C-alpha positions as a Markdown table, in Angstrom:
| # | Residue | x | y | z |
|---|---|---|---|---|
| 1 | Met | 37.2 | -2.3 | 29.5 |
| 2 | Thr | 40.0 | -2.3 | 27.1 |
| 3 | Ser | 39.8 | -2.2 | 23.4 |
| 4 | Lys | 41.2 | -4.9 | 21.2 |
| 5 | His | 44.3 | -2.5 | 20.9 |
| 6 | Asp | 45.5 | -2.7 | 24.3 |
| 7 | Leu | 47.1 | 0.7 | 25.3 |
| 8 | Val | 50.1 | -1.6 | 26.6 |
| 9 | Glu | 50.9 | -3.0 | 23.1 |
| 10 | Gly | 53.2 | -1.2 | 20.7 |
| 11 | Asn | 55.3 | 1.9 | 21.0 |
| 12 | Tyr | 52.6 | 4.2 | 22.4 |
| 13 | Gly | 51.5 | 2.8 | 25.6 |
| 14 | Val | 52.9 | 2.5 | 29.2 |
| 15 | Asp | 55.7 | 0.0 | 30.2 |
| 16 | Asp | 56.1 | -2.0 | 33.4 |
| 17 | Glu | 57.7 | 1.1 | 35.0 |
| 18 | Gly | 55.0 | 3.5 | 34.1 |
| 19 | Tyr | 56.8 | 5.3 | 31.2 |
| 20 | Phe | 55.6 | 6.2 | 27.8 |
| 21 | Gly | 58.8 | 6.3 | 26.0 |
| 22 | Gln | 60.9 | 8.6 | 28.1 |
| 23 | Phe | 57.9 | 10.3 | 29.7 |
| 24 | Gly | 56.1 | 9.2 | 32.8 |
| 25 | Gly | 57.1 | 7.4 | 36.1 |
| 26 | Ala | 56.2 | 8.0 | 39.6 |
| 27 | Phe | 58.0 | 10.9 | 41.5 |
| 28 | Ile | 56.0 | 11.1 | 44.8 |
| 29 | Pro | 56.7 | 11.8 | 48.4 |
| 30 | Glu | 57.6 | 8.9 | 50.6 |
| 31 | Leu | 54.3 | 9.1 | 52.5 |
| 32 | Leu | 52.3 | 8.5 | 49.3 |
| 33 | Gln | 54.4 | 5.5 | 48.3 |
| 34 | Pro | 52.0 | 2.7 | 50.0 |
| 35 | Asn | 48.9 | 4.2 | 48.2 |
| 36 | Ile | 50.8 | 4.5 | 44.8 |
| 37 | Ser | 52.4 | 1.2 | 45.1 |
| 38 | Gln | 49.2 | -0.6 | 45.9 |
| 39 | Leu | 47.4 | 1.0 | 42.9 |
| 40 | Gln | 50.3 | 0.1 | 40.6 |
| 41 | Arg | 50.1 | -3.4 | 41.9 |
| 42 | Glu | 46.1 | -3.8 | 41.6 |
| 43 | Tyr | 44.6 | -1.4 | 39.1 |
| 44 | Arg | 44.8 | -3.7 | 36.0 |
| 45 | Thr | 43.6 | -6.6 | 37.8 |
| 46 | Leu | 40.7 | -4.6 | 39.3 |
| 47 | Leu | 39.8 | -3.1 | 36.0 |
| 48 | Glu | 39.8 | -6.6 | 34.4 |
| 49 | Asp | 37.7 | -8.2 | 37.3 |
| 50 | Asp | 34.5 | -9.6 | 35.8 |
| 51 | Asp | 32.3 | -7.9 | 38.6 |
| 52 | Phe | 33.9 | -4.4 | 38.2 |
| 53 | Gln | 33.4 | -4.6 | 34.5 |
| 54 | Arg | 29.7 | -5.7 | 34.9 |
| 55 | Glu | 29.0 | -2.9 | 37.5 |
| 56 | Phe | 31.0 | -0.2 | 35.5 |
| 57 | Ser | 29.4 | -1.2 | 32.0 |
| 58 | Glu | 25.9 | -1.0 | 33.6 |
| 59 | Leu | 26.3 | 2.3 | 35.3 |
| 60 | Leu | 27.9 | 3.6 | 32.0 |
| 61 | Arg | 24.9 | 2.5 | 30.3 |
| 62 | Asp | 22.0 | 3.2 | 32.6 |
| 63 | Tyr | 23.4 | 6.0 | 34.6 |
| 64 | Val | 25.9 | 7.9 | 32.4 |
| 65 | Gly | 23.8 | 7.4 | 29.3 |
| 66 | Arg | 26.4 | 5.6 | 27.1 |
| 67 | Pro | 26.9 | 5.2 | 24.2 |
| 68 | Thr | 26.8 | 8.8 | 23.5 |
| 69 | Pro | 25.8 | 9.9 | 20.0 |
| 70 | Leu | 28.1 | 10.3 | 17.0 |
| 71 | Thr | 26.4 | 13.1 | 15.2 |
| 72 | Phe | 27.1 | 14.1 | 11.8 |
| 73 | Ala | 27.5 | 18.0 | 11.4 |
| 74 | Thr | 25.5 | 18.6 | 8.2 |
| 75 | Arg | 26.0 | 22.3 | 7.8 |
| 76 | Cys | 29.6 | 22.4 | 8.9 |
| 77 | Ser | 30.2 | 19.7 | 6.6 |
| 78 | Glu | 28.8 | 21.5 | 3.6 |
| 79 | Glu | 30.9 | 24.5 | 4.5 |
| 80 | Leu | 33.9 | 22.6 | 5.1 |
| 81 | Gly | 34.1 | 20.4 | 2.4 |
| 82 | Phe | 34.5 | 17.2 | 4.4 |
| 83 | Arg | 32.5 | 15.0 | 6.5 |
| 84 | Leu | 32.6 | 16.1 | 10.2 |
| 85 | Phe | 31.3 | 14.0 | 13.0 |
| 86 | Leu | 31.0 | 15.0 | 16.6 |
| 87 | Lys | 31.4 | 12.5 | 19.5 |
| 88 | Arg | 28.8 | 13.9 | 21.8 |
| 89 | Glu | 30.2 | 13.6 | 25.2 |
| 90 | Asp | 28.4 | 16.7 | 26.2 |
| 91 | Leu | 25.3 | 14.6 | 26.3 |
| 92 | Ala | 26.8 | 12.3 | 29.0 |
| 93 | His | 25.4 | 12.7 | 32.6 |
| 94 | Thr | 26.9 | 15.9 | 34.1 |
| 95 | Gly | 27.7 | 17.3 | 30.5 |
| 96 | Ala | 31.2 | 16.1 | 29.9 |
| 97 | His | 33.6 | 13.1 | 29.5 |
| 98 | Lys | 35.0 | 13.5 | 33.1 |
| 99 | Ile | 32.1 | 11.2 | 34.4 |
| 100 | Asn | 33.8 | 8.1 | 32.7 |
| 101 | Asn | 36.8 | 8.3 | 34.7 |
| 102 | Ala | 35.2 | 9.7 | 37.8 |
| 103 | Leu | 32.9 | 6.7 | 38.0 |
| 104 | Gly | 35.6 | 4.1 | 37.4 |
| 105 | Gln | 37.7 | 5.6 | 39.9 |
| 106 | Ala | 35.2 | 5.7 | 42.4 |
| 107 | Leu | 34.3 | 2.0 | 42.0 |
| 108 | Leu | 38.1 | 1.2 | 42.4 |
| 109 | Ala | 38.2 | 3.3 | 45.7 |
| 110 | Lys | 35.4 | 1.2 | 47.2 |
| 111 | Arg | 37.1 | -2.0 | 46.3 |
| 112 | Leu | 40.3 | -0.5 | 47.7 |
| 113 | Lys | 38.3 | 0.2 | 51.2 |
| 114 | Arg | 38.6 | 4.2 | 50.7 |
| 115 | Thr | 35.7 | 6.1 | 52.1 |
| 116 | Arg | 36.8 | 9.6 | 51.3 |
| 117 | Ile | 37.5 | 11.1 | 47.7 |
| 118 | Ile | 39.3 | 14.2 | 46.9 |
| 119 | Ala | 39.8 | 15.8 | 43.3 |
| 120 | Glu | 41.0 | 19.0 | 41.7 |
| 121 | Thr | 39.0 | 20.7 | 39.0 |
| 122 | Gly | 39.7 | 23.6 | 36.7 |
| 123 | Ala | 36.3 | 24.2 | 34.4 |
| 124 | Gly | 34.4 | 22.3 | 37.2 |
| 125 | Gln | 33.2 | 19.5 | 35.0 |
| 126 | His | 35.6 | 17.0 | 36.8 |
| 127 | Gly | 34.5 | 18.3 | 40.1 |
| 128 | Val | 30.9 | 17.9 | 39.2 |
| 129 | Ala | 31.5 | 14.6 | 37.9 |
| 130 | Thr | 33.3 | 13.4 | 41.0 |
| 131 | Ala | 30.7 | 14.9 | 43.4 |
| 132 | Thr | 28.0 | 13.2 | 41.4 |
| 133 | Val | 29.5 | 9.7 | 41.7 |
| 134 | Cys | 30.3 | 10.2 | 45.3 |
| 135 | Ala | 26.7 | 11.1 | 46.0 |
| 136 | Leu | 25.7 | 8.0 | 44.0 |
| 137 | Leu | 28.0 | 5.6 | 45.9 |
| 138 | Gly | 27.8 | 7.2 | 49.3 |
| 139 | Leu | 31.4 | 8.5 | 49.5 |
| 140 | Ser | 32.7 | 11.8 | 51.3 |
| 141 | Cys | 33.8 | 14.3 | 48.9 |
| 142 | Val | 36.4 | 17.3 | 48.9 |
| 143 | Ile | 37.1 | 19.3 | 45.7 |
| 144 | Tyr | 39.9 | 21.6 | 45.3 |
| 145 | Met | 39.3 | 24.5 | 43.0 |
| 146 | Gly | 41.4 | 27.6 | 42.3 |
| 147 | Glu | 39.8 | 30.8 | 43.5 |
| 148 | Lys | 40.0 | 32.3 | 39.8 |
| 149 | Asp | 38.2 | 29.2 | 38.4 |
| 150 | Ile | 35.6 | 29.4 | 41.2 |
| 151 | Glu | 34.6 | 33.0 | 40.0 |
| 152 | Arg | 34.5 | 31.9 | 36.5 |
| 153 | Gln | 32.8 | 28.8 | 36.7 |
| 154 | Ala | 30.1 | 29.6 | 39.4 |
| 155 | Pro | 27.3 | 27.4 | 38.0 |
| 156 | Asn | 29.5 | 24.3 | 38.4 |
| 157 | Val | 30.5 | 25.2 | 41.9 |
| 158 | Gly | 26.9 | 25.4 | 42.9 |
| 159 | Arg | 26.3 | 22.1 | 41.4 |
| 160 | Met | 29.1 | 20.6 | 43.3 |
| 161 | Arg | 27.8 | 22.0 | 46.6 |
| 162 | Leu | 24.2 | 20.9 | 45.7 |
| 163 | Leu | 25.7 | 17.3 | 45.3 |
| 164 | Gly | 27.2 | 17.6 | 48.8 |
| 165 | Ala | 30.8 | 18.0 | 48.2 |
| 166 | Glu | 33.0 | 20.4 | 50.1 |
| 167 | Val | 34.6 | 23.0 | 47.5 |
| 168 | Val | 37.7 | 24.2 | 48.9 |
| 169 | Ser | 39.1 | 27.5 | 47.3 |
| 170 | Val | 42.7 | 27.7 | 46.5 |
| 171 | Ser | 44.2 | 31.1 | 46.6 |
| 172 | Ser | 47.9 | 30.3 | 46.2 |
| 173 | Gly | 49.8 | 30.8 | 42.9 |
| 174 | Ser | 47.7 | 31.6 | 39.9 |
| 175 | Arg | 44.7 | 30.3 | 41.7 |
| 176 | Thr | 43.9 | 28.0 | 38.9 |
| 177 | Leu | 44.1 | 24.2 | 38.0 |
| 178 | Lys | 47.9 | 23.8 | 38.8 |
| 179 | Asp | 47.3 | 25.2 | 42.4 |
| 180 | Ala | 44.2 | 23.2 | 42.9 |
| 181 | Thr | 46.2 | 20.1 | 42.0 |
| 182 | Asn | 49.1 | 21.1 | 44.4 |
| 183 | Glu | 46.8 | 21.3 | 47.2 |
| 184 | Ala | 44.8 | 18.1 | 46.4 |
| 185 | Met | 48.4 | 16.3 | 46.5 |
| 186 | Arg | 49.1 | 17.9 | 49.9 |
| 187 | Asp | 45.6 | 16.6 | 51.2 |
| 188 | Trp | 46.3 | 13.1 | 50.2 |
| 189 | Ile | 49.9 | 13.0 | 51.8 |
| 190 | Ala | 47.9 | 14.1 | 55.1 |
| 191 | His | 45.2 | 11.3 | 54.6 |
| 192 | Pro | 47.0 | 8.3 | 53.1 |
| 193 | Thr | 44.9 | 5.5 | 54.6 |
| 194 | Asp | 41.2 | 6.5 | 54.0 |
| 195 | Thr | 41.4 | 8.8 | 51.0 |
| 196 | His | 41.6 | 8.1 | 47.3 |
| 197 | Tyr | 42.6 | 11.0 | 44.8 |
| 198 | Ile | 40.6 | 10.9 | 41.7 |
| 199 | Ile | 42.9 | 12.8 | 39.4 |
| 200 | Gly | 40.9 | 14.1 | 36.5 |
| 201 | Ser | 43.2 | 13.8 | 33.5 |
| 202 | Val | 46.0 | 11.6 | 32.1 |
| 203 | Val | 48.7 | 13.3 | 34.4 |
| 204 | Gly | 50.4 | 12.7 | 37.7 |
| 205 | Pro | 52.3 | 9.5 | 38.7 |
| 206 | His | 52.0 | 6.2 | 37.4 |
| 207 | Pro | 49.4 | 4.4 | 37.3 |
| 208 | Phe | 47.1 | 7.6 | 36.8 |
| 209 | Pro | 47.8 | 8.5 | 33.4 |
| 210 | Asp | 47.4 | 4.8 | 32.2 |
| 211 | Leu | 44.4 | 4.1 | 34.6 |
| 212 | Val | 42.5 | 7.6 | 33.4 |
| 213 | Ala | 43.2 | 6.4 | 29.7 |
| 214 | Arg | 41.7 | 3.0 | 30.3 |
| 215 | Leu | 38.6 | 4.4 | 31.7 |
| 216 | Gln | 38.1 | 6.9 | 28.8 |
| 217 | Ser | 39.0 | 4.4 | 26.2 |
| 218 | Val | 35.1 | 4.0 | 25.8 |
| 219 | Ile | 34.9 | 7.0 | 23.8 |
| 220 | Gly | 37.0 | 5.9 | 21.0 |
| 221 | Gln | 35.5 | 2.5 | 21.2 |
| 222 | Glu | 32.3 | 3.8 | 20.5 |
| 223 | Val | 33.4 | 6.0 | 17.7 |
| 224 | Arg | 34.8 | 3.0 | 15.9 |
| 225 | Ser | 31.5 | 1.0 | 16.2 |
| 226 | Gln | 29.3 | 4.1 | 15.4 |
| 227 | Leu | 31.2 | 5.1 | 12.2 |
| 228 | Ala | 30.9 | 1.4 | 11.1 |
| 229 | Leu | 27.0 | 2.0 | 11.1 |
| 230 | Gln | 27.0 | 5.5 | 9.5 |
| 231 | Thr | 29.9 | 5.2 | 7.0 |
| 232 | Ser | 31.4 | 2.5 | 4.8 |
| 233 | Arg | 34.4 | 1.9 | 7.2 |
| 234 | Asp | 35.0 | 1.7 | 11.1 |
| 235 | Tyr | 37.8 | 4.6 | 11.3 |
| 236 | Pro | 37.9 | 8.1 | 10.1 |
| 237 | Asp | 40.9 | 9.9 | 8.4 |
| 238 | Leu | 41.5 | 12.4 | 11.4 |
| 239 | Val | 40.6 | 12.6 | 15.1 |
| 240 | Val | 40.7 | 16.0 | 16.7 |
| 241 | Ala | 40.5 | 16.5 | 20.3 |
| 242 | Cys | 41.4 | 19.7 | 22.6 |
| 243 | Val | 44.3 | 18.8 | 25.1 |
| 244 | Gly | 45.1 | 20.3 | 28.5 |
| 245 | Gly | 46.2 | 17.3 | 30.7 |
| 246 | Gly | 44.5 | 15.3 | 27.9 |
| 247 | Ser | 42.0 | 12.7 | 29.1 |
| 248 | Asn | 39.3 | 13.4 | 26.4 |
| 249 | Ala | 42.0 | 13.5 | 23.6 |
| 250 | Ile | 43.5 | 10.0 | 24.9 |
| 251 | Gly | 40.0 | 8.7 | 25.4 |
| 252 | Ile | 39.3 | 9.1 | 21.6 |
| 253 | Phe | 42.7 | 8.5 | 20.2 |
| 254 | Gly | 43.4 | 5.2 | 22.2 |
| 255 | Glu | 41.3 | 3.2 | 19.8 |
| 256 | Phe | 43.2 | 4.5 | 16.6 |
| 257 | Leu | 46.9 | 4.5 | 17.8 |
| 258 | His | 47.5 | 1.2 | 16.0 |
| 259 | Gln | 46.2 | 0.2 | 12.6 |
| 260 | Asp | 44.6 | -3.1 | 11.6 |
| 261 | Lys | 45.5 | -4.7 | 8.5 |
| 262 | Gly | 44.0 | -3.1 | 5.6 |
| 263 | Glu | 43.3 | 0.1 | 7.6 |
| 264 | Gln | 44.7 | 3.4 | 6.7 |
| 265 | Lys | 46.7 | 5.1 | 9.5 |
| 266 | Val | 44.3 | 7.4 | 11.4 |
| 267 | Gln | 45.9 | 10.9 | 11.9 |
| 268 | Leu | 45.6 | 12.4 | 15.2 |
| 269 | Leu | 45.3 | 16.2 | 16.0 |
| 270 | Ala | 45.6 | 17.5 | 19.5 |
| 271 | Val | 44.8 | 21.1 | 20.0 |
| 272 | Glu | 46.2 | 23.2 | 23.1 |
| 273 | Ala | 45.4 | 26.9 | 24.3 |
| 274 | Ala | 47.4 | 29.4 | 22.8 |
| 275 | Gly | 45.6 | 32.0 | 25.2 |
| 276 | Glu | 46.5 | 35.4 | 24.0 |
| 277 | Gly | 49.2 | 34.1 | 21.5 |
| 278 | Leu | 52.4 | 32.1 | 21.7 |
| 279 | Asp | 54.4 | 35.4 | 22.1 |
| 280 | Ser | 52.1 | 37.0 | 24.5 |
| 281 | Gly | 53.5 | 35.5 | 27.7 |
| 282 | Lys | 49.8 | 34.6 | 28.6 |
| 283 | Thr | 49.4 | 31.0 | 27.0 |
| 284 | Ala | 49.0 | 27.4 | 28.0 |
| 285 | Ala | 50.7 | 26.0 | 24.9 |
| 286 | Thr | 52.7 | 23.2 | 26.4 |
| 287 | Ile | 53.8 | 21.5 | 23.3 |
| 288 | Ala | 54.7 | 24.6 | 21.5 |
| 289 | Leu | 56.8 | 26.3 | 24.6 |
| 290 | Gly | 57.4 | 23.6 | 27.2 |
| 291 | Arg | 60.3 | 21.6 | 28.1 |
| 292 | Ala | 60.7 | 18.4 | 30.0 |
| 293 | Gly | 60.7 | 18.0 | 33.7 |
| 294 | Val | 58.9 | 16.7 | 36.6 |
| 295 | Leu | 55.3 | 18.1 | 37.2 |
| 296 | His | 52.7 | 16.7 | 39.6 |
| 297 | Gly | 54.4 | 13.3 | 40.0 |
| 298 | Ser | 55.6 | 12.5 | 36.4 |
| 299 | Tyr | 58.3 | 13.4 | 34.0 |
| 300 | Thr | 56.7 | 15.3 | 31.2 |
| 301 | Leu | 56.5 | 18.5 | 29.3 |
| 302 | Phe | 55.5 | 21.8 | 30.9 |
| 303 | Leu | 55.9 | 25.5 | 30.8 |
| 304 | Gln | 59.0 | 26.4 | 32.8 |
| 305 | Asn | 61.6 | 29.2 | 33.1 |
| 306 | Ser | 65.2 | 29.0 | 32.9 |
| 307 | Asp | 65.5 | 27.7 | 36.7 |
| 308 | Gly | 63.0 | 24.9 | 35.9 |
| 309 | Gln | 60.2 | 26.7 | 37.8 |
| 310 | Val | 56.5 | 26.5 | 36.5 |
| 311 | Val | 55.5 | 29.4 | 34.4 |
| 312 | Glu | 51.9 | 30.2 | 35.2 |
| 313 | Pro | 49.6 | 29.4 | 32.1 |
| 314 | His | 46.9 | 31.5 | 30.7 |
| 315 | Ser | 43.7 | 30.5 | 28.8 |
| 316 | Leu | 40.3 | 31.7 | 28.7 |
| 317 | Ser | 39.1 | 28.1 | 29.1 |
| 318 | Ala | 39.5 | 27.1 | 32.7 |
| 319 | Gly | 39.9 | 23.2 | 31.7 |
| 320 | Leu | 42.9 | 24.1 | 29.6 |
| 321 | Asp | 44.6 | 26.3 | 31.9 |
| 322 | Tyr | 47.2 | 24.0 | 32.9 |
| 323 | Pro | 51.1 | 24.3 | 32.4 |
| 324 | Gly | 51.8 | 20.7 | 31.5 |
| 325 | Ile | 50.4 | 17.8 | 29.6 |
| 326 | Gly | 50.0 | 14.0 | 30.4 |
| 327 | Pro | 53.2 | 11.9 | 29.6 |
| 328 | Gln | 51.3 | 9.7 | 27.0 |
| 329 | His | 50.7 | 13.1 | 25.1 |
| 330 | Ala | 54.3 | 14.1 | 25.5 |
| 331 | His | 55.4 | 10.6 | 24.0 |
| 332 | Leu | 53.0 | 10.8 | 21.1 |
| 333 | Phe | 54.3 | 14.3 | 20.2 |
| 334 | Ser | 58.1 | 13.3 | 20.5 |
| 335 | Ser | 57.4 | 10.0 | 18.5 |
| 336 | Gly | 55.5 | 12.0 | 15.8 |
| 337 | Arg | 52.4 | 10.0 | 16.2 |
| 338 | Cys | 50.3 | 12.8 | 16.9 |
| 339 | Gln | 50.3 | 16.5 | 15.6 |
| 340 | Phe | 49.7 | 19.4 | 17.9 |
| 341 | Glu | 48.6 | 23.0 | 17.1 |
| 342 | Ser | 47.5 | 25.6 | 19.4 |
| 343 | Val | 44.3 | 28.1 | 19.3 |
| 344 | Thr | 44.0 | 31.6 | 20.7 |
| 345 | Asp | 41.2 | 32.5 | 23.1 |
| 346 | Glu | 39.4 | 34.5 | 20.3 |
| 347 | Glu | 39.6 | 31.8 | 17.7 |
| 348 | Ala | 38.0 | 29.4 | 20.2 |
| 349 | Val | 35.0 | 31.9 | 21.0 |
| 350 | Arg | 34.6 | 32.4 | 17.3 |
| 351 | Ala | 34.5 | 28.7 | 16.8 |
| 352 | Ala | 32.0 | 28.2 | 19.6 |
| 353 | Phe | 29.5 | 30.8 | 17.9 |
| 354 | Trp | 30.3 | 29.0 | 14.6 |
| 355 | Leu | 29.1 | 25.5 | 15.7 |
| 356 | Ser | 26.3 | 26.9 | 17.8 |
| 357 | Arg | 24.7 | 28.7 | 14.9 |
| 358 | Ser | 25.5 | 26.1 | 12.3 |
| 359 | Glu | 24.3 | 23.0 | 14.2 |
| 360 | Gly | 22.3 | 24.1 | 17.5 |
| 361 | Ile | 25.1 | 22.8 | 19.7 |
| 362 | Ile | 26.8 | 25.0 | 22.1 |
| 363 | Pro | 30.1 | 23.6 | 22.9 |
| 364 | Ala | 32.3 | 24.0 | 26.1 |
| 365 | Leu | 35.3 | 26.5 | 25.6 |
| 366 | Glu | 37.6 | 23.4 | 25.9 |
| 367 | Thr | 36.0 | 21.9 | 22.8 |
| 368 | Ala | 35.8 | 25.1 | 20.9 |
| 369 | His | 39.7 | 25.0 | 20.6 |
| 370 | Ala | 39.2 | 21.5 | 18.6 |
| 371 | Leu | 36.5 | 23.1 | 16.5 |
| 372 | Ala | 38.8 | 26.2 | 15.8 |
| 373 | Ala | 41.6 | 23.7 | 14.6 |
| 374 | Val | 39.0 | 21.9 | 12.3 |
| 375 | Lys | 38.1 | 25.2 | 10.6 |
| 376 | Arg | 41.7 | 25.5 | 9.4 |
| 377 | Leu | 42.0 | 22.2 | 7.8 |
| 378 | Lys | 43.4 | 21.8 | 4.3 |
| 379 | Gly | 43.4 | 18.6 | 2.2 |
| 380 | Phe | 40.5 | 16.9 | 3.6 |
| 381 | Val | 38.0 | 17.5 | 1.2 |
| 382 | Gly | 35.8 | 14.4 | 0.9 |
| 383 | Lys | 37.4 | 12.6 | 4.0 |
| 384 | Thr | 35.9 | 12.1 | 7.3 |
| 385 | Val | 36.8 | 14.0 | 10.4 |
| 386 | Val | 35.7 | 13.1 | 14.0 |
| 387 | Val | 36.0 | 15.8 | 16.7 |
| 388 | Ser | 35.6 | 15.0 | 20.4 |
| 389 | Leu | 32.9 | 17.3 | 21.7 |
| 390 | Ser | 34.1 | 16.9 | 25.1 |
| 391 | Gly | 31.6 | 19.1 | 27.1 |
| 392 | Arg | 28.7 | 21.4 | 26.9 |
| 393 | Gly | 28.8 | 25.2 | 27.0 |
| 394 | Asp | 26.4 | 25.9 | 29.8 |
| 395 | Lys | 29.1 | 26.6 | 32.1 |
| 396 | Asp | 30.8 | 29.2 | 29.8 |
| 397 | Met | 27.6 | 31.2 | 28.9 |
| 398 | Glu | 29.0 | 34.3 | 30.8 |
| 399 | Thr | 32.2 | 34.3 | 28.9 |
| 400 | Tyr | 30.2 | 33.5 | 25.3 |
| 401 | Leu | 27.8 | 36.6 | 26.2 |
| 402 | Lys | 30.7 | 39.0 | 27.2 |
| 403 | Trp | 32.5 | 38.1 | 24.1 |
| 404 | Ser | 29.5 | 38.5 | 21.8 |
| 405 | Ser | 29.5 | 42.4 | 22.5 |
| 406 | Glu | 33.2 | 42.7 | 22.1 |
| 407 | Ile | 33.8 | 40.9 | 18.7 |
| 408 | Asp | 32.0 | 40.5 | 15.4 |
| 409 | Val | 31.2 | 36.9 | 15.7 |
| 410 | Arg | 30.0 | 36.7 | 12.1 |
| 411 | Arg | 33.7 | 37.0 | 10.8 |
């Protein structure tokens, strides 16, 4: 379950109080204290249990389809001048990395005697993954999704309903991921005894950021072993991932946060959504513009006004349309271990067309942000770069088709 570089080691992991440096903790209503306290006491023991590891590993292999491939992007590499590898989470069952965490948490929920699952979703991939594992394991499932996201991610809404989940439309606030998270939290407060909340990213109160990171750590572990087979060493020069809350990024970064003797330090690049631009007022660039405070149960960085109220984010990508970031990412930024950049909507769309027409792989809009940042890289000639291709682009086809008639995608 955990790699040889356990996430609690060193300066980048969680401490006993649930903090990554100054970020993290558990700021929760009193009614949730019993559930959160139970998770805090038991999650690591449950994850390390031999029966859990056996069941989880077998399902990852035989149901999810792991390991996912590490694809060498031949034509893109020729254009860029460095070796570009794509970690193909788009080929996991349900089409994204979200299935790793949803499956692991659902198995934990059964061991905690919970029969009802709730979740929030933006792009719909976490909702689909949660609905999928609930159907597999016979659990009741309710998915909260912003009204705006339901409109722009209709195919995934249909998939969730086909799988038997109840999809609840959230019409408050910006009608996106933040508001869906708020409603899911309210549901959990109202149903504390029979319900488990499968948070979809490395956000929320402790232990969720660390729990989700551990369940997603399989991504980076596979990259290390796959690189060893395809290149002369088992680590890259740079790992790149998009980041909203940040689960796919932590999943691939975790294996490379520490370095072995004789191993060069792996550079990490997280890419957030600039939306229409950092100065546009329509952005989701938390690291670039956010300040520290408490959001959804943890002390982290998020977009806020002078009164500390959440500023509504904007991104063409529903999965990155979130005003905050996970506390571990906030710590990686503040400690200097990870570099952060931002990419606009248009840059992301152009990068999606670039990969599609160069390699025959249509990425999710979320992943396209990471690809756009890769196209900017300087000083990596002859080196090895790995991108977390966190999801496939089926859900974003309407957006891509719309933009193809509005911009010259050949530029």
